[in-house]
BALOBA-1460 file (C-alpha; in Angstrom, 3 decimals):
// residues 413
<rec num="1" residu="m" x="53.575" y="107.932" z="14.877"/>
<rec num="2" residu="n" x="52.120" y="105.171" z="17.168"/>
<rec num="3" residu="l" x="48.620" y="105.452" z="18.597"/>
<rec num="4" residu="a" x="49.605" y="106.327" z="22.066"/>
<rec num="5" residu="r" x="51.623" y="109.377" z="20.744"/>
<rec num="6" residu="k" x="48.760" y="110.364" z="18.558"/>
<rec num="7" residu="i" x="46.464" y="110.336" z="21.525"/>
<rec num="8" residu="a" x="48.861" y="112.581" z="23.459"/>
<rec num="9" residu="v" x="48.965" y="115.078" z="20.583"/>
<rec num="10" residu="v" x="45.134" y="115.110" z="20.366"/>
<rec num="11" residu="l" x="44.905" y="115.731" z="24.124"/>
<rec num="12" residu="l" x="47.197" y="118.683" z="23.846"/>
<rec num="13" residu="a" x="44.973" y="120.072" z="21.151"/>
<rec num="14" residu="l" x="41.973" y="119.600" z="23.382"/>
<rec num="15" residu="s" x="43.476" y="121.519" z="26.383"/>
<rec num="16" residu="a" x="40.646" y="124.102" z="26.219"/>
<rec num="17" residu="s" x="37.690" y="122.726" z="28.043"/>
<rec num="18" residu="i" x="34.710" y="121.496" z="26.028"/>
<rec num="19" residu="a" x="31.474" y="123.209" z="26.891"/>
<rec num="20" residu="c" x="29.433" y="120.135" z="28.053"/>
<rec num="21" residu="a" x="26.877" y="120.654" z="30.789"/>
<rec num="22" residu="q" x="27.804" y="118.296" z="33.510"/>
<rec num="23" residu="t" x="24.924" y="115.977" z="34.408"/>
<rec num="24" residu="t" x="25.628" y="114.367" z="37.754"/>
<rec num="25" residu="d" x="22.247" y="112.924" z="38.634"/>
<rec num="26" residu="t" x="20.672" y="109.656" z="37.506"/>
<rec num="27" residu="l" x="17.235" y="108.275" z="38.280"/>
<rec num="28" residu="r" x="16.977" y="104.450" z="38.499"/>
<rec num="29" residu="v" x="13.589" y="103.214" z="37.511"/>
<rec num="30" residu="a" x="12.793" y="99.528" z="38.246"/>
<rec num="31" residu="t" x="9.987" y="97.113" z="37.785"/>
<rec num="32" residu="y" x="9.383" y="93.995" z="39.884"/>
<rec num="33" residu="n" x="6.650" y="91.362" z="39.913"/>
<rec num="34" residu="l" x="6.364" y="90.566" z="43.616"/>
<rec num="35" residu="l" x="4.511" y="87.204" z="43.253"/>
<rec num="36" residu="n" x="1.188" y="87.862" z="45.057"/>
<rec num="37" residu="f" x="2.592" y="90.025" z="47.874"/>
<rec num="38" residu="p" x="2.100" y="89.712" z="50.743"/>
<rec num="39" residu="g" x="0.217" y="86.416" z="50.516"/>
<rec num="40" residu="s" x="0.635" y="83.997" z="53.348"/>
<rec num="41" residu="d" x="4.398" y="84.173" z="53.331"/>
<rec num="42" residu="g" x="4.993" y="87.856" z="52.936"/>
<rec num="43" residu="p" x="6.816" y="88.357" z="56.241"/>
<rec num="44" residu="q" x="9.132" y="85.451" z="55.450"/>
<rec num="45" residu="r" x="10.076" y="87.019" z="52.088"/>
<rec num="46" residu="v" x="10.685" y="90.527" z="53.500"/>
<rec num="47" residu="p" x="14.351" y="89.869" z="54.398"/>
<rec num="48" residu="e" x="15.026" y="88.538" z="50.890"/>
<rec num="49" residu="f" x="13.576" y="91.664" z="49.337"/>
<rec num="50" residu="r" x="15.866" y="93.764" z="51.513"/>
<rec num="51" residu="k" x="19.003" y="91.974" z="50.219"/>
<rec num="52" residu="i" x="17.869" y="92.519" z="46.624"/>
<rec num="53" residu="l" x="16.882" y="96.146" z="46.874"/>
<rec num="54" residu="r" x="19.850" y="97.176" z="48.975"/>
<rec num="55" residu="l" x="22.143" y="96.103" z="46.141"/>
<rec num="56" residu="m" x="19.860" y="97.137" z="43.204"/>
<rec num="57" residu="n" x="19.398" y="100.587" z="44.756"/>
<rec num="58" residu="p" x="16.374" y="101.956" z="42.754"/>
<rec num="59" residu="d" x="14.920" y="105.372" z="43.062"/>
<rec num="60" residu="v" x="11.509" y="104.550" z="41.638"/>
<rec num="61" residu="l" x="10.121" y="101.033" z="41.968"/>
<rec num="62" residu="a" x="6.934" y="99.962" z="40.190"/>
<rec num="63" residu="v" x="5.576" y="96.575" z="41.288"/>
<rec num="64" residu="q" x="2.962" y="94.161" z="40.100"/>
<rec num="65" residu="e" x="0.966" y="91.547" z="42.001"/>
<rec num="66" residu="m" x="0.491" y="93.740" z="45.037"/>
<rec num="67" residu="g" x="-2.403" y="92.403" z="47.036"/>
<rec num="68" residu="s" x="-3.519" y="95.045" z="49.432"/>
<rec num="69" residu="q" x="-2.833" y="98.369" z="51.249"/>
<rec num="70" residu="a" x="-1.492" y="96.164" z="54.084"/>
<rec num="71" residu="g" x="0.990" y="94.703" z="51.624"/>
<rec num="72" residu="v" x="2.018" y="98.229" z="50.447"/>
<rec num="73" residu="n" x="2.630" y="99.195" z="54.100"/>
<rec num="74" residu="l" x="4.550" y="96.028" z="54.865"/>
<rec num="75" residu="f" x="6.874" y="96.525" z="51.868"/>
<rec num="76" residu="l" x="7.351" y="100.148" z="52.624"/>
<rec num="77" residu="d" x="7.966" y="99.819" z="56.361"/>
<rec num="78" residu="d" x="9.769" y="96.527" z="56.596"/>
<rec num="79" residu="v" x="11.747" y="96.545" z="53.300"/>
<rec num="80" residu="l" x="12.507" y="100.031" z="52.015"/>
<rec num="81" residu="e" x="12.426" y="101.964" z="55.299"/>
<rec num="82" residu="v" x="14.639" y="99.416" z="57.001"/>
<rec num="83" residu="i" x="17.224" y="99.807" z="54.245"/>
<rec num="84" residu="e" x="17.020" y="103.658" z="54.194"/>
<rec num="85" residu="p" x="14.908" y="105.060" z="57.023"/>
<rec num="86" residu="g" x="12.954" y="108.243" z="56.190"/>
<rec num="87" residu="q" x="13.857" y="108.119" z="52.458"/>
<rec num="88" residu="w" x="10.796" y="106.420" z="50.896"/>
<rec num="89" residu="s" x="7.149" y="106.818" z="50.296"/>
<rec num="90" residu="a" x="4.428" y="104.872" z="48.538"/>
<rec num="91" residu="v" x="1.416" y="105.781" z="46.367"/>
<rec num="92" residu="p" x="-1.914" y="104.915" z="48.040"/>
<rec num="93" residu="f" x="-3.107" y="101.405" z="46.900"/>
<rec num="94" residu="h" x="-5.841" y="101.042" z="44.411"/>
<rec num="95" residu="d" x="-7.828" y="97.777" z="44.633"/>
<rec num="96" residu="g" x="-8.701" y="96.896" z="40.993"/>
<rec num="97" residu="p" x="-10.539" y="93.895" z="39.534"/>
<rec num="98" residu="d" x="-7.559" y="91.586" z="39.705"/>
<rec num="99" residu="t" x="-3.964" y="91.695" z="40.896"/>
<rec num="100" residu="d" x="-2.795" y="95.277" z="41.215"/>
<rec num="101" residu="n" x="0.114" y="97.698" z="40.807"/>
<rec num="102" residu="s" x="1.877" y="99.874" z="43.320"/>
<rec num="103" residu="l" x="4.698" y="102.434" z="43.273"/>
<rec num="104" residu="f" x="7.431" y="103.366" z="45.717"/>
<rec num="105" residu="y" x="9.746" y="106.378" z="45.318"/>
<rec num="106" residu="r" x="12.532" y="108.221" z="47.058"/>
<rec num="107" residu="t" x="11.152" y="111.461" z="48.311"/>
<rec num="108" residu="a" x="14.492" y="113.301" z="47.917"/>
<rec num="109" residu="v" x="14.604" y="112.804" z="44.165"/>
<rec num="110" residu="t" x="10.992" y="112.583" z="43.065"/>
<rec num="111" residu="e" x="7.542" y="113.861" z="44.173"/>
<rec num="112" residu="f" x="4.278" y="112.132" z="43.506"/>
<rec num="113" residu="v" x="1.746" y="114.143" z="41.510"/>
<rec num="114" residu="s" x="-1.129" y="111.873" z="40.635"/>
<rec num="115" residu="s" x="-2.217" y="108.386" z="39.594"/>
<rec num="116" residu="h" x="-4.857" y="107.204" z="37.211"/>
<rec num="117" residu="q" x="-6.249" y="103.777" z="36.455"/>
<rec num="118" residu="i" x="-6.576" y="102.793" z="32.801"/>
<rec num="119" residu="s" x="-9.214" y="100.006" z="32.653"/>
<rec num="120" residu="t" x="-8.764" y="96.974" z="30.368"/>
<rec num="121" residu="s" x="-10.716" y="93.686" z="30.074"/>
<rec num="122" residu="l" x="-8.694" y="92.105" z="32.828"/>
<rec num="123" residu="r" x="-6.415" y="94.258" z="35.000"/>
<rec num="124" residu="d" x="-6.004" y="97.981" z="35.370"/>
<rec num="125" residu="i" x="-2.898" y="99.671" z="33.956"/>
<rec num="126" residu="t" x="-1.808" y="102.407" z="36.328"/>
<rec num="127" residu="e" x="-0.347" y="105.806" z="35.291"/>
<rec num="128" residu="y" x="1.879" y="107.393" z="37.940"/>
<rec num="129" residu="v" x="2.853" y="111.019" z="37.395"/>
<rec num="130" residu="l" x="6.076" y="112.080" z="39.123"/>
<rec num="131" residu="r" x="7.988" y="115.342" z="39.117"/>
<rec num="132" residu="l" x="11.351" y="116.513" z="40.189"/>
<rec num="133" residu="p" x="11.657" y="118.455" z="43.461"/>
<rec num="134" residu="a" x="12.034" y="122.279" z="43.423"/>
<rec num="135" residu="p" x="13.090" y="124.176" z="41.455"/>
<rec num="136" residu="d" x="12.183" y="121.665" z="38.738"/>
<rec num="137" residu="t" x="8.561" y="121.075" z="39.721"/>
<rec num="138" residu="t" x="7.368" y="121.448" z="36.097"/>
<rec num="139" residu="v" x="9.503" y="118.463" z="34.918"/>
<rec num="140" residu="v" x="7.186" y="115.451" z="34.741"/>
<rec num="141" residu="l" x="7.965" y="111.764" z="34.285"/>
<rec num="142" residu="r" x="5.149" y="109.266" z="33.787"/>
<rec num="143" residu="i" x="5.403" y="105.655" z="34.769"/>
<rec num="144" residu="y" x="2.856" y="103.114" z="33.399"/>
<rec num="145" residu="s" x="2.784" y="99.824" z="35.272"/>
<rec num="146" residu="a" x="1.039" y="96.891" z="33.455"/>
<rec num="147" residu="h" x="0.470" y="93.208" z="34.049"/>
<rec num="148" residu="l" x="-0.790" y="91.739" z="30.753"/>
<rec num="149" residu="k" x="-2.722" y="88.542" z="30.401"/>
<rec num="150" residu="a" x="-0.699" y="85.380" z="31.152"/>
<rec num="151" residu="g" x="-0.755" y="82.220" z="28.989"/>
<rec num="152" residu="n" x="0.566" y="80.936" z="25.721"/>
<rec num="153" residu="t" x="-2.692" y="80.268" z="23.802"/>
<rec num="154" residu="e" x="-3.906" y="82.263" z="20.845"/>
<rec num="155" residu="d" x="-6.804" y="83.603" z="23.066"/>
<rec num="156" residu="d" x="-4.261" y="84.793" z="25.590"/>
<rec num="157" residu="a" x="-2.276" y="86.616" z="22.975"/>
<rec num="158" residu="t" x="-5.400" y="88.275" z="21.659"/>
<rec num="159" residu="r" x="-6.314" y="89.484" z="25.078"/>
<rec num="160" residu="r" x="-2.791" y="90.909" z="25.524"/>
<rec num="161" residu="l" x="-3.245" y="92.753" z="22.265"/>
<rec num="162" residu="g" x="-6.518" y="94.195" z="23.543"/>
<rec num="163" residu="e" x="-4.813" y="95.454" z="26.695"/>
<rec num="164" residu="a" x="-1.857" y="96.887" z="24.729"/>
<rec num="165" residu="t" x="-4.267" y="98.568" z="22.360"/>
<rec num="166" residu="v" x="-6.033" y="100.324" z="25.248"/>
<rec num="167" residu="l" x="-2.661" y="101.583" z="26.601"/>
<rec num="168" residu="r" x="-1.356" y="102.716" z="23.247"/>
<rec num="169" residu="n" x="-4.529" y="104.600" z="22.501"/>
<rec num="170" residu="y" x="-4.148" y="106.387" z="25.916"/>
<rec num="171" residu="l" x="-0.488" y="107.148" z="25.238"/>
<rec num="172" residu="n" x="-1.344" y="108.558" z="21.734"/>
<rec num="173" residu="g" x="-3.266" y="111.251" z="23.529"/>
<rec num="174" residu="l" x="-0.217" y="112.596" z="25.337"/>
<rec num="175" residu="s" x="1.409" y="115.812" z="24.169"/>
<rec num="176" residu="e" x="4.380" y="115.588" z="21.846"/>
<rec num="177" residu="g" x="7.667" y="115.190" z="23.744"/>
<rec num="178" residu="s" x="6.085" y="113.472" z="26.802"/>
<rec num="179" residu="e" x="8.624" y="111.461" z="28.785"/>
<rec num="180" residu="f" x="7.448" y="108.127" z="30.080"/>
<rec num="181" residu="v" x="8.382" y="104.598" z="30.852"/>
<rec num="182" residu="v" x="6.100" y="101.700" z="30.394"/>
<rec num="183" residu="v" x="7.007" y="98.878" z="32.783"/>
<rec num="184" residu="g" x="5.692" y="95.598" z="34.058"/>
<rec num="185" residu="d" x="5.069" y="91.919" z="33.483"/>
<rec num="186" residu="f" x="3.905" y="91.715" z="29.800"/>
<rec num="187" residu="n" x="3.856" y="87.833" z="29.488"/>
<rec num="188" residu="l" x="5.167" y="88.214" z="25.929"/>
<rec num="189" residu="y" x="6.787" y="85.182" z="24.368"/>
<rec num="190" residu="e" x="8.204" y="86.728" z="21.211"/>
<rec num="191" residu="s" x="8.678" y="90.041" z="19.553"/>
<rec num="192" residu="d" x="6.257" y="89.020" z="16.746"/>
<rec num="193" residu="e" x="3.370" y="89.094" z="19.209"/>
<rec num="194" residu="p" x="0.823" y="91.687" z="18.166"/>
<rec num="195" residu="a" x="0.754" y="93.269" z="21.628"/>
<rec num="196" residu="y" x="4.482" y="94.053" z="21.359"/>
<rec num="197" residu="g" x="4.010" y="95.490" z="17.884"/>
<rec num="198" residu="m" x="1.106" y="97.609" z="19.121"/>
<rec num="199" residu="l" x="3.331" y="99.243" z="21.744"/>
<rec num="200" residu="i" x="6.533" y="99.840" z="19.701"/>
<rec num="201" residu="g" x="5.163" y="100.164" z="16.190"/>
<rec num="202" residu="e" x="3.904" y="102.982" z="13.934"/>
<rec num="203" residu="p" x="2.559" y="105.602" z="13.994"/>
<rec num="204" residu="d" x="5.690" y="107.518" z="15.149"/>
<rec num="205" residu="n" x="3.819" y="109.788" z="17.577"/>
<rec num="206" residu="a" x="4.029" y="110.780" z="21.249"/>
<rec num="207" residu="g" x="2.596" y="107.342" z="22.321"/>
<rec num="208" residu="r" x="5.096" y="105.154" z="20.537"/>
<rec num="209" residu="n" x="7.228" y="102.923" z="22.809"/>
<rec num="210" residu="y" x="10.848" y="101.962" z="22.246"/>
<rec num="211" residu="d" x="12.665" y="98.893" z="23.566"/>
<rec num="212" residu="p" x="16.068" y="100.137" z="24.883"/>
<rec num="213" residu="i" x="17.846" y="96.800" z="24.264"/>
<rec num="214" residu="d" x="16.086" y="96.088" z="20.919"/>
<rec num="215" residu="t" x="16.427" y="92.241" z="20.949"/>
<rec num="216" residu="p" x="13.800" y="90.956" z="18.529"/>
<rec num="217" residu="g" x="13.132" y="87.225" z="18.265"/>
<rec num="218" residu="a" x="11.323" y="84.291" z="19.880"/>
<rec num="219" residu="w" x="12.471" y="84.922" z="23.539"/>
<rec num="220" residu="h" x="10.717" y="81.840" z="24.990"/>
<rec num="221" residu="n" x="12.992" y="78.899" z="25.670"/>
<rec num="222" residu="d" x="15.803" y="80.025" z="23.369"/>
<rec num="223" residu="p" x="19.323" y="80.215" z="24.875"/>
<rec num="224" residu="v" x="20.239" y="82.978" z="22.431"/>
<rec num="225" residu="f" x="18.161" y="85.322" z="24.798"/>
<rec num="226" residu="a" x="19.441" y="83.891" z="28.021"/>
<rec num="227" residu="s" x="20.952" y="87.226" z="29.132"/>
<rec num="228" residu="v" x="17.538" y="88.988" z="28.942"/>
<rec num="229" residu="h" x="15.290" y="86.352" z="30.480"/>
<rec num="230" residu="t" x="13.516" y="87.394" z="33.664"/>
<rec num="231" residu="q" x="11.265" y="84.471" z="34.497"/>
<rec num="232" residu="s" x="11.465" y="82.017" z="36.185"/>
<rec num="233" residu="t" x="14.063" y="82.429" z="38.874"/>
<rec num="234" residu="r" x="13.131" y="78.923" z="40.109"/>
<rec num="235" residu="g" x="13.699" y="75.577" z="38.429"/>
<rec num="236" residu="e" x="11.687" y="72.516" z="39.407"/>
<rec num="237" residu="s" x="8.046" y="72.845" z="38.313"/>
<rec num="238" residu="y" x="8.578" y="76.496" z="37.450"/>
<rec num="239" residu="g" x="10.760" y="75.565" z="34.492"/>
<rec num="240" residu="g" x="13.768" y="77.809" z="35.185"/>
<rec num="241" residu="m" x="14.972" y="80.987" z="33.407"/>
<rec num="242" residu="d" x="13.480" y="80.822" z="29.911"/>
<rec num="243" residu="d" x="11.235" y="83.861" z="29.395"/>
<rec num="244" residu="r" x="11.573" y="87.570" z="28.901"/>
<rec num="245" residu="f" x="8.306" y="88.571" z="30.635"/>
<rec num="246" residu="d" x="9.403" y="91.801" z="32.396"/>
<rec num="247" residu="f" x="10.050" y="94.906" z="30.388"/>
<rec num="248" residu="l" x="10.829" y="98.587" z="30.568"/>
<rec num="249" residu="l" x="9.933" y="100.476" z="27.381"/>
<rec num="250" residu="t" x="10.479" y="104.124" z="26.910"/>
<rec num="251" residu="s" x="9.035" y="107.049" z="24.989"/>
<rec num="252" residu="g" x="11.138" y="108.504" z="22.180"/>
<rec num="253" residu="a" x="11.514" y="111.689" z="24.166"/>
<rec num="254" residu="l" x="13.873" y="109.884" z="26.551"/>
<rec num="255" residu="f" x="16.455" y="109.595" z="23.751"/>
<rec num="256" residu="d" x="16.320" y="113.360" z="23.070"/>
<rec num="257" residu="s" x="17.837" y="114.729" z="26.254"/>
<rec num="258" residu="i" x="15.128" y="117.171" z="27.181"/>
<rec num="259" residu="a" x="14.732" y="116.612" z="30.890"/>
<rec num="260" residu="f" x="15.431" y="112.904" z="31.233"/>
<rec num="261" residu="q" x="17.697" y="110.820" z="29.032"/>
<rec num="262" residu="y" x="17.997" y="107.123" z="28.842"/>
<rec num="263" residu="l" x="21.553" y="106.004" z="29.776"/>
<rec num="264" residu="e" x="22.626" y="103.740" z="27.061"/>
<rec num="265" residu="g" x="23.816" y="100.300" z="28.430"/>
<rec num="266" residu="s" x="22.020" y="100.683" z="31.725"/>
<rec num="267" residu="y" x="19.046" y="98.378" z="31.018"/>
<rec num="268" residu="t" x="19.588" y="95.437" z="33.455"/>
<rec num="269" residu="p" x="17.618" y="92.251" z="34.323"/>
<rec num="270" residu="f" x="19.037" y="92.250" z="37.799"/>
<rec num="271" residu="g" x="20.790" y="89.049" z="38.772"/>
<rec num="272" residu="n" x="20.849" y="87.584" z="35.325"/>
<rec num="273" residu="d" x="24.369" y="86.607" z="34.336"/>
<rec num="274" residu="g" x="23.315" y="84.915" z="31.099"/>
<rec num="275" residu="n" x="24.470" y="81.505" z="32.413"/>
<rec num="276" residu="h" x="21.276" y="80.128" z="33.897"/>
<rec num="277" residu="f" x="19.116" y="79.227" z="30.963"/>
<rec num="278" residu="n" x="16.433" y="76.729" z="32.071"/>
<rec num="279" residu="m" x="18.003" y="76.778" z="35.531"/>
<rec num="280" residu="s" x="17.270" y="78.335" z="38.931"/>
<rec num="281" residu="i" x="18.917" y="81.710" z="39.335"/>
<rec num="282" residu="n" x="21.006" y="80.465" z="42.240"/>
<rec num="283" residu="d" x="22.053" y="77.197" z="40.644"/>
<rec num="284" residu="g" x="25.799" y="77.013" z="41.173"/>
<rec num="285" residu="e" x="27.735" y="80.281" z="40.807"/>
<rec num="286" residu="n" x="25.987" y="83.441" z="39.701"/>
<rec num="287" residu="s" x="28.552" y="85.976" z="38.363"/>
<rec num="288" residu="a" x="26.110" y="88.876" z="38.396"/>
<rec num="289" residu="v" x="25.307" y="89.070" z="42.097"/>
<rec num="290" residu="p" x="26.674" y="87.606" z="45.398"/>
<rec num="291" residu="d" x="25.430" y="84.144" z="46.344"/>
<rec num="292" residu="s" x="23.229" y="85.592" z="49.105"/>
<rec num="293" residu="v" x="21.416" y="87.867" z="46.665"/>
<rec num="294" residu="a" x="21.020" y="85.042" z="44.113"/>
<rec num="295" residu="d" x="19.418" y="83.023" z="46.901"/>
<rec num="296" residu="a" x="17.203" y="85.999" z="47.783"/>
<rec num="297" residu="l" x="16.129" y="86.293" z="44.079"/>
<rec num="298" residu="y" x="15.077" y="82.679" z="44.192"/>
<rec num="299" residu="n" x="13.113" y="82.973" z="47.379"/>
<rec num="300" residu="a" x="11.484" y="86.376" z="46.935"/>
<rec num="301" residu="s" x="9.662" y="85.933" z="43.680"/>
<rec num="302" residu="d" x="9.578" y="83.875" z="40.452"/>
<rec num="303" residu="h" x="10.581" y="87.003" z="38.444"/>
<rec num="304" residu="l" x="13.735" y="89.044" z="38.352"/>
<rec num="305" residu="p" x="13.506" y="92.808" z="38.748"/>
<rec num="306" residu="v" x="14.640" y="94.907" z="35.788"/>
<rec num="307" residu="f" x="15.912" y="98.499" z="35.923"/>
<rec num="308" residu="l" x="17.280" y="101.288" z="33.722"/>
<rec num="309" residu="d" x="18.881" y="104.648" z="34.485"/>
<rec num="310" residu="l" x="17.824" y="107.995" z="33.313"/>
<rec num="311" residu="l" x="20.137" y="111.005" z="33.270"/>
<rec num="312" residu="v" x="18.401" y="113.961" z="34.901"/>
<rec num="313" residu="h" x="18.994" y="117.334" z="33.441"/>
<rec num="314" residu="s" x="18.263" y="119.666" z="36.309"/>
<rec num="315" residu="a" x="17.585" y="123.372" z="36.453"/>
<rec num="316" residu="s" x="21.325" y="124.015" z="36.985"/>
<rec num="317" residu="s" x="22.305" y="122.192" z="33.856"/>
<rec num="318" residu="t" x="21.699" y="123.071" z="30.169"/>
<rec num="319" residu="r" x="18.261" y="121.677" z="29.313"/>
<rec num="320" residu="r" x="17.631" y="121.325" z="25.555"/>
<rec num="321" residu="s" x="14.172" y="122.275" z="24.258"/>
<rec num="322" residu="v" x="12.571" y="121.322" z="20.921"/>
<rec num="323" residu="s" x="13.513" y="124.714" z="19.472"/>
<rec num="324" residu="a" x="17.174" y="124.596" z="20.674"/>
<rec num="325" residu="p" x="20.021" y="125.158" z="18.150"/>
<rec num="326" residu="l" x="21.553" y="122.242" z="16.362"/>
<rec num="327" residu="f" x="23.900" y="120.017" z="18.302"/>
<rec num="328" residu="s" x="27.673" y="120.306" z="18.019"/>
<rec num="329" residu="f" x="30.339" y="117.727" z="17.958"/>
<rec num="330" residu="q" x="31.718" y="117.356" z="21.487"/>
<rec num="331" residu="l" x="33.019" y="114.669" z="23.850"/>
<rec num="332" residu="c" x="32.237" y="115.523" z="27.474"/>
<rec num="333" residu="p" x="34.191" y="114.729" z="30.591"/>
<rec num="334" residu="n" x="33.185" y="111.318" z="31.940"/>
<rec num="335" residu="f" x="31.395" y="111.274" z="35.349"/>
<rec num="336" residu="p" x="32.466" y="110.327" z="37.841"/>
<rec num="337" residu="n" x="36.244" y="110.750" z="37.285"/>
<rec num="338" residu="p" x="38.133" y="109.152" z="38.876"/>
<rec num="339" residu="f" x="35.801" y="106.206" z="39.028"/>
<rec num="340" residu="n" x="35.825" y="102.847" z="40.762"/>
<rec num="341" residu="s" x="34.141" y="100.519" z="38.364"/>
<rec num="342" residu="q" x="31.551" y="102.284" z="36.214"/>
<rec num="343" residu="t" x="31.409" y="105.729" z="34.654"/>
<rec num="344" residu="v" x="29.144" y="107.636" z="32.275"/>
<rec num="345" residu="i" x="30.508" y="109.013" z="28.969"/>
<rec num="346" residu="r" x="28.348" y="111.652" z="27.256"/>
<rec num="347" residu="y" x="28.811" y="113.137" z="23.858"/>
<rec num="348" residu="e" x="27.047" y="115.143" z="21.139"/>
<rec num="349" residu="i" x="27.146" y="114.782" z="17.387"/>
<rec num="350" residu="a" x="26.099" y="117.349" z="14.922"/>
<rec num="351" residu="s" x="24.946" y="115.290" z="11.955"/>
<rec num="352" residu="p" x="23.778" y="111.738" z="11.248"/>
<rec num="353" residu="g" x="26.472" y="109.269" z="10.301"/>
<rec num="354" residu="p" x="28.823" y="106.516" z="11.584"/>
<rec num="355" residu="v" x="30.131" y="107.053" z="15.159"/>
<rec num="356" residu="r" x="32.816" y="105.098" z="17.016"/>
<rec num="357" residu="l" x="33.542" y="105.472" z="20.729"/>
<rec num="358" residu="q" x="36.437" y="103.431" z="22.009"/>
<rec num="359" residu="v" x="38.602" y="103.105" z="25.136"/>
<rec num="360" residu="f" x="42.429" y="102.700" z="25.005"/>
<rec num="361" residu="d" x="45.064" y="101.983" z="27.648"/>
<rec num="362" residu="l" x="48.314" y="103.956" z="27.958"/>
<rec num="363" residu="l" x="50.006" y="101.810" z="25.393"/>
<rec num="364" residu="g" x="47.317" y="102.624" z="22.755"/>
<rec num="365" residu="r" x="45.723" y="99.163" z="22.974"/>
<rec num="366" residu="r" x="41.972" y="99.143" z="22.503"/>
<rec num="367" residu="v" x="40.312" y="97.735" z="25.613"/>
<rec num="368" residu="a" x="36.606" y="98.458" z="24.739"/>
<rec num="369" residu="t" x="34.368" y="99.576" z="21.911"/>
<rec num="370" residu="l" x="31.287" y="101.312" z="23.343"/>
<rec num="371" residu="m" x="29.743" y="102.445" z="20.097"/>
<rec num="372" residu="d" x="30.413" y="101.486" z="16.511"/>
<rec num="373" residu="g" x="27.500" y="102.297" z="14.187"/>
<rec num="374" residu="f" x="25.155" y="104.809" z="12.740"/>
<rec num="375" residu="q" x="23.621" y="107.446" z="15.034"/>
<rec num="376" residu="q" x="21.332" y="110.435" z="14.643"/>
<rec num="377" residu="p" x="22.429" y="113.930" z="15.677"/>
<rec num="378" residu="g" x="21.890" y="114.764" z="19.366"/>
<rec num="379" residu="a" x="23.117" y="114.076" z="22.819"/>
<rec num="380" residu="h" x="24.062" y="110.514" z="23.718"/>
<rec num="381" residu="a" x="25.348" y="108.770" z="26.834"/>
<rec num="382" residu="v" x="27.001" y="105.379" z="27.455"/>
<rec num="383" residu="l" x="27.787" y="103.502" z="30.638"/>
<rec num="384" residu="f" x="31.302" y="102.188" z="30.610"/>
<rec num="385" residu="d" x="31.890" y="99.157" z="32.871"/>
<rec num="386" residu="a" x="35.615" y="98.652" z="33.528"/>
<rec num="387" residu="a" x="35.178" y="95.223" z="34.955"/>
<rec num="388" residu="g" x="38.431" y="93.191" z="34.539"/>
<rec num="389" residu="l" x="40.599" y="96.272" z="33.867"/>
<rec num="390" residu="a" x="43.517" y="97.359" z="36.106"/>
<rec num="391" residu="s" x="43.668" y="100.689" z="37.892"/>
<rec num="392" residu="g" x="45.298" y="103.512" z="35.937"/>
<rec num="393" residu="n" x="44.895" y="106.020" z="33.181"/>
<rec num="394" residu="y" x="42.749" y="105.325" z="30.104"/>
<rec num="395" residu="f" x="41.730" y="107.363" z="27.136"/>
<rec num="396" residu="y" x="38.349" y="107.372" z="25.311"/>
<rec num="397" residu="s" x="38.020" y="108.472" z="21.732"/>
<rec num="398" residu="l" x="34.946" y="109.704" z="19.812"/>
<rec num="399" residu="s" x="35.362" y="109.719" z="15.997"/>
<rec num="400" residu="t" x="33.199" y="110.295" z="12.963"/>
<rec num="401" residu="t" x="34.109" y="110.458" z="9.278"/>
<rec num="402" residu="q" x="34.990" y="114.110" z="9.793"/>
<rec num="403" residu="t" x="36.580" y="114.608" z="13.201"/>
<rec num="404" residu="q" x="37.801" y="113.038" z="16.452"/>
<rec num="405" residu="q" x="38.155" y="114.029" z="20.046"/>
<rec num="406" residu="v" x="39.883" y="112.216" z="22.882"/>
<rec num="407" residu="r" x="39.690" y="112.590" z="26.707"/>
<rec num="408" residu="r" x="41.418" y="110.902" z="29.666"/>
<rec num="409" residu="m" x="39.852" y="109.115" z="32.560"/>
<rec num="410" residu="v" x="41.194" y="107.466" z="35.710"/>
<rec num="411" residu="l" x="40.149" y="104.036" z="37.030"/>
<rec num="412" residu="a" x="40.866" y="103.926" z="40.709"/>
<rec num="413" residu="r" x="39.892" y="100.766" z="42.507"/>
């Protein structure tokens, strides 16, 4: 029996619906070093930021190198509110000892609860506490925005370690299961830096950070890491794209599908197509964004913004608690379906082991492998990007050593 016929047989066997709670909401969290905004040229850079954020479409935007309340007002009123009038708000500016953080958020999807400054030897690290709107007002997400010491000397690395230690000690005091994202310009040159190890290393407690893309190595000036570099968007004296300075790290709870869940594959250095190592981001063709946006990324700042998506489990969906029953094996309907270019595939596995998630066309030819490796039991989600595929019906298959499930999805361009 050929593979296409096997798929059809399996689909008939799965005609009864699988009890997957449909999660339709995502929260896009982004970080952006604005390069001393507003400075003397803030109004001139405003139109460039509009082009970038209109396409990137974040829900929560943490920024570094914000200079003043006037800068916050300018960015809110002339960038975000021009793109989407009446949809945005900003946290009141805190004027710390050096360059500062700020936070902007869509009022329809999040509410601001509080902010707190965590003092270090150089710059404040800011804690922003957000919650979902009613009826989910007890669901809290914490955002920590940091701008660690710049420079590539041993003393600079030591000072970054001190700042990271202050933050990790603070995070260690959070309750177990706290959901947070640590974002910002960390100025790290390699994964062996002690500051990075301080954030992501043992002990395995509430304060431990995880790097969603897990790309250890010497990031600086190595073309192997061209696709994750975020600085500098400009060539000339800036040196071009050769550093991974801008990060989003997550708590372990964001992989457990309690209220928020990291959407695997969504971590994106916006505008980086992997083909501009040691070049300006708009040098020649940029396959990740339109030419006008690549130009805007060059003109707006010397850093790229970075974002990730979180699935939001609302009050109307099944929210899993720490004491919930064991997970089952189930492959959920993708969302959206039909889809235009990207869709989310969610699934649960009941026990640890090898997992394979693949996509096939109607002839049974494999067109994508989304997961092929060991996974722990629990709920998982993967973003499927159908770039380059023709419109039509496709099947996605989830298999372990013990069982398999298959579903159909429709790509409609």
